[in-house]
Each structure stands twice: as C-alpha cells, then as structure tokens.
C-alpha positions in Angstrom: 148.4 47.7 206.8 149.2 50.8 208.8 147.1 54.0 209.2 149.0 56.0 206.5 148.1 53.5 203.7 144.4 53.5 204.9 144.3 57.3 204.7 145.8 57.3 201.2 143.4 54.6 200.0 140.4 56.5 201.5 141.6 59.8 199.9 142.0 58.0 196.5 138.5 56.5 196.8 137.1 59.9 197.6 138.9 61.6 194.7 137.7 58.8 192.4 134.1 59.4 193.6 134.3 63.2 193.0 135.9 62.8 189.5 133.2 60.2 188.6 130.4 62.5 189.7 131.9 65.5 187.8 132.2 63.4 184.7 128.6 62.1 185.0 127.4 65.7 185.4 129.1 66.9 182.3 128.0 63.9 180.2 124.4 63.9 181.3 123.8 67.7 181.2 121.6 67.8 178.1 118.7 70.0 177.3 116.7 71.4 180.1 112.9 71.3 179.5 112.4 74.3 181.7 114.6 76.7 179.7 113.9 77.8 176.2 116.6 77.5 173.5 116.3 81.2 172.6 115.9 82.4 176.1 117.8 85.7 175.7 116.2 86.6 172.4 112.7 86.2 174.0 113.8 88.4 176.9 114.8 91.2 174.4 111.4 91.0 172.7 109.4 90.9 175.9 108.2 94.6 175.5 106.7 93.8 172.1 104.8 90.8 173.5 103.6 92.8 176.5 102.3 95.5 174.1 100.4 92.9 172.1 98.8 91.6 175.2 97.8 95.1 176.3 96.3 95.8 172.9 94.3 92.6 173.1 92.8 93.7 176.4 92.1 97.2 175.2 90.4 96.1 172.0 88.4 93.4 173.9 89.3 90.7 171.4 90.5 88.1 173.9 89.3 84.6 172.8 87.3 82.4 175.2 89.2 79.2 176.2 87.0 76.2 177.1 88.4 72.9 178.3 86.0 70.0 177.6 86.2 66.2 177.9 86.5 66.1 174.1 89.3 68.6 173.8 90.1 72.3 173.9 87.8 74.9 172.2 89.0 78.4 171.6 86.3 80.8 170.4 87.5 84.1 168.8 85.4 87.3 168.7 85.7 87.3 164.9 87.4 85.2 162.2 91.2 85.3 162.6 94.4 83.8 161.5 96.3 82.3 164.4 99.5 80.6 165.6 99.0 78.5 168.8 102.0 77.2 170.6 101.1 74.5 173.2 103.9 74.0 175.7 104.3 71.2 178.2 106.7 72.2 181.0 107.5 68.7 182.0 108.4 67.4 178.5 109.4 69.6 175.6 108.9 66.6 173.2 105.1 67.1 173.6 105.2 70.8 172.5 102.9 71.5 169.5 102.6 74.4 167.1 99.3 74.8 165.3 98.8 77.4 162.6 95.7 78.2 160.6 92.7 80.4 160.1 89.2 80.2 161.6 86.2 79.9 159.5 82.9 81.6 159.9 82.3 79.7 163.1 85.2 81.6 164.7 86.3 78.4 166.5 89.6 76.6 167.0 89.1 73.1 168.3 92.0 70.8 169.4 90.8 67.2 170.1 91.6 65.4 173.3 94.0 62.9 171.7 96.2 65.7 170.4 97.1 67.0 173.9 97.9 64.7 176.8 96.2 65.3 180.1 97.9 67.6 182.4 99.0 71.3 182.6 99.7 73.2 179.3 100.9 76.7 178.6 99.2 78.2 175.6 100.8 81.1 173.6 98.3 82.3 171.1 99.3 84.9 168.5 96.5 85.9 166.2 95.4 88.7 163.9 92.0 90.2 163.4 91.1 93.1 161.2 94.8 93.7 160.3 95.9 94.0 163.9 98.1 91.6 165.8 97.4 90.3 169.3 98.8 87.9 171.8 97.1 86.0 174.6 98.8 83.5 177.0 96.9 81.1 179.2 97.6 78.1 181.4 95.0 75.3 181.1 94.6 71.8 182.7 93.5 69.1 180.2 91.6 66.4 182.1 
C-alpha cells in the first residue's frame, strides 16, 4: 500500500468521525435544564416581576424563609394566597409548583421528603390584602 492510499483512508476515517459526531450532536440535543421553555416571554415580562419585588420590599411584606431538618417553613406577615415554584437547576424533572392559601397561622410548610437535598430556587408569588407580590430566594435543603 503506497502513501496515497494511506492518505485517502486517513481522510475517509476523519470525515466519518466528524459526520458521526455531528449526527450524535443533533440526535442527543434534547431539553437543556438550564434554559426555560418560555425564555423570551419571561424576558419580556421582567419589568413586571421587578416591580412586584420592589413593591414587596416597600410594603415590608417579605416572608421569612426557614430551612429546618424537617423541611422548609415560609412564614408570611399575614394570611395570603400563594403560588410557589420550586426549581432545581440540575434536574428540571424535580421542579414543583405548589398553590394554596395560608390559614390563620400564616405558615407554608414543605416537608423534607417533598424536596430533595441540594440547592433550590424558589419563586414565590403571593397576594395579601388585594395586592400582588413576588419574592425569589435560593435555599440549600440539607
């Protein structure tokens, strides 16, 4: 076998490798857990979310987040209706949406077995006294 055939075989093997890698990339490019599905729509509504966060600070109605061994306790300043989105950056399959209203105890408790240990991003939308508020926190569940 002379040097010309070796060059052609090497080039063919290299081209096969590149085509195989490109095909694998297109086939395996599924959902990315770090990017939201409605990324652009959330960007357009960012001003509204920012205003809701500023209003929560101005009205001094920010709930107290307390991470305990038994779970996560969120204490509101007064009774409220809420929508809590718990997001796990490493695995979107673990994301949870919790809706409800607090009773007279003004407490929202999420038990330890509902959230895996690790970092969580909490997006809490709630309304008290007819006004809407938004609070975002990052917590570490032990």
